[in-house]
Each structure stands twice: as C-alpha cells, then as structure tokens.
BANU-40377 format. One record per residue (C-alpha): residue number from 1; residue in one letter; x, y, z. Coordinates in Angstrom, 2 decimals, always signed. Example, Ala and Ser with C-alpha at 12.3 -4.5 7.8 and 13.67 -1.06 7.14 Angstrom:
{rec 1,a,{+12.30,-4.50,+7.80}};
{rec 2,s,{+13.67,-1.06,+7.14}};
This chain:
{rec 1,m,{-3.29,-37.21,+22.84}};
{rec 2,a,{+0.18,-36.04,+23.74}};
{rec 3,g,{+0.94,-32.72,+22.59}};
{rec 4,m,{-2.20,-31.97,+22.06}};
{rec 5,r,{-4.12,-29.12,+24.28}};
{rec 6,q,{-7.87,-29.54,+26.13}};
{rec 7,g,{-10.38,-28.38,+23.68}};
{rec 8,t,{-8.66,-28.23,+20.27}};
{rec 9,a,{-10.14,-31.51,+19.24}};
{rec 10,k,{-12.88,-31.08,+16.90}};
{rec 11,p,{-15.24,-33.18,+17.08}};
{rec 12,m,{-15.46,-35.73,+14.77}};
{rec 13,t,{-18.62,-35.41,+12.34}};
{rec 14,s,{-20.61,-37.01,+9.48}};
{rec 15,g,{-21.36,-33.53,+7.09}};
{rec 16,g,{-17.82,-33.22,+5.54}};
{rec 17,r,{-18.37,-37.26,+4.56}};
{rec 18,m,{-21.61,-37.19,+3.51}};
{rec 19,v,{-20.29,-33.25,+1.41}};
{rec 20,r,{-17.65,-35.55,-0.11}};
{rec 21,l,{-19.37,-38.41,-1.09}};
{rec 22,g,{-22.35,-36.36,-2.86}};
{rec 23,t,{-19.48,-34.88,-5.25}};
{rec 24,a,{-17.75,-37.64,-5.86}};
{rec 25,s,{-20.69,-38.99,-7.57}};
{rec 26,l,{-20.94,-36.17,-9.55}};
{rec 27,v,{-17.27,-37.02,-10.75}};
{rec 28,q,{-18.79,-40.80,-11.44}};
{rec 29,q,{-21.59,-39.99,-13.54}};
{rec 30,g,{-19.40,-37.39,-15.75}};
{rec 31,d,{-22.20,-34.60,-14.87}};
{rec 32,l,{-21.14,-31.62,-15.24}};
{rec 33,f,{-21.34,-28.97,-11.55}};
{rec 34,i,{-21.82,-25.74,-12.96}};
{rec 35,d,{-23.15,-24.46,-16.79}};
{rec 36,a,{-21.37,-21.66,-18.07}};
{rec 37,g,{-22.99,-21.41,-20.45}};
{rec 38,k,{-26.41,-20.20,-18.12}};
{rec 39,l,{-24.60,-18.71,-15.61}};
{rec 40,n,{-24.83,-14.65,-14.93}};
{rec 41,a,{-22.17,-12.63,-14.53}};
{rec 42,k,{-23.77,-9.87,-12.81}};
{rec 43,n,{-25.91,-12.26,-10.18}};
{rec 44,i,{-22.64,-13.79,-9.03}};
{rec 45,a,{-20.31,-10.61,-8.83}};
{rec 46,k,{-22.54,-9.28,-5.72}};
{rec 47,k,{-20.65,-12.50,-3.54}};
{rec 48,q,{-17.34,-11.66,-3.69}};
{rec 49,h,{-16.47,-14.89,-2.26}};
{rec 50,v,{-19.48,-16.87,-4.11}};
{rec 51,a,{-17.71,-15.65,-6.75}};
{rec 52,k,{-14.37,-16.11,-5.71}};
{rec 53,s,{-14.78,-20.11,-5.83}};
{rec 54,i,{-17.10,-20.06,-8.94}};
{rec 55,c,{-13.91,-18.58,-11.05}};
{rec 56,d,{-10.77,-21.38,-9.50}};
{rec 57,y,{-13.63,-24.06,-10.37}};
{rec 58,l,{-14.08,-22.17,-13.88}};
{rec 59,i,{-10.42,-21.67,-14.65}};
{rec 60,y,{-9.38,-26.03,-12.71}};
{rec 61,v,{-11.56,-28.02,-13.67}};
{rec 62,d,{-13.51,-26.77,-16.36}};
{rec 63,n,{-10.43,-24.62,-17.74}};
{rec 64,n,{-13.40,-22.07,-19.35}};
{rec 65,f,{-11.43,-18.88,-18.91}};
{rec 66,r,{-13.15,-16.54,-20.78}};
{rec 67,r,{-16.19,-17.06,-18.47}};
{rec 68,a,{-13.84,-16.68,-15.06}};
{rec 69,l,{-12.53,-13.72,-16.64}};
{rec 70,d,{-16.39,-12.67,-17.51}};
{rec 71,i,{-16.85,-13.04,-13.95}};
{rec 72,a,{-14.27,-11.25,-12.80}};
{rec 73,a,{-13.96,-8.46,-15.19}};
{rec 74,e,{-18.06,-7.93,-13.39}};
{rec 75,s,{-16.92,-7.57,-9.58}};
{rec 76,t,{-14.49,-5.68,-10.45}};
C-alpha cells in the first residue's frame, strides 16, 4: 500500500453492499420507493437532513416538483 498513511484505510464491510442490493431489487421490481401522495410535508420538514434527501428524490427520480416545493416551503 504505497502512498497510504497508516490508519486511513477503511475496513471492508458488507453493510454498504447489502443496502445497494436492497435498493437495486426495488428498482428491478418497478415499485415506487416513496409514495409522494402520502407524504406529510410538516413532519418531514422537522428533520432538515431527511427533508433535503426526500426533496432530491422527488426532483431527480420521481420528477414531482410540486411535492418537493411543498416540503421546501414547510421547512422555511
């Protein structure tokens, strides 16, 4: 391991791999990961990091700009 400082390498875990396998299986099934119609914007806006992630999902994956804007308006 030339060029690496001691203690900077992360140990290999299977946790990330299992998450990727789980999300890949959802995509293959064609199921929606998040049902935008059932989201409560007020509850989501209370947790800023969750609200940002859900807004990103709604914009980039679900193409539901209106629901993303509702959540963003509640968080401000």
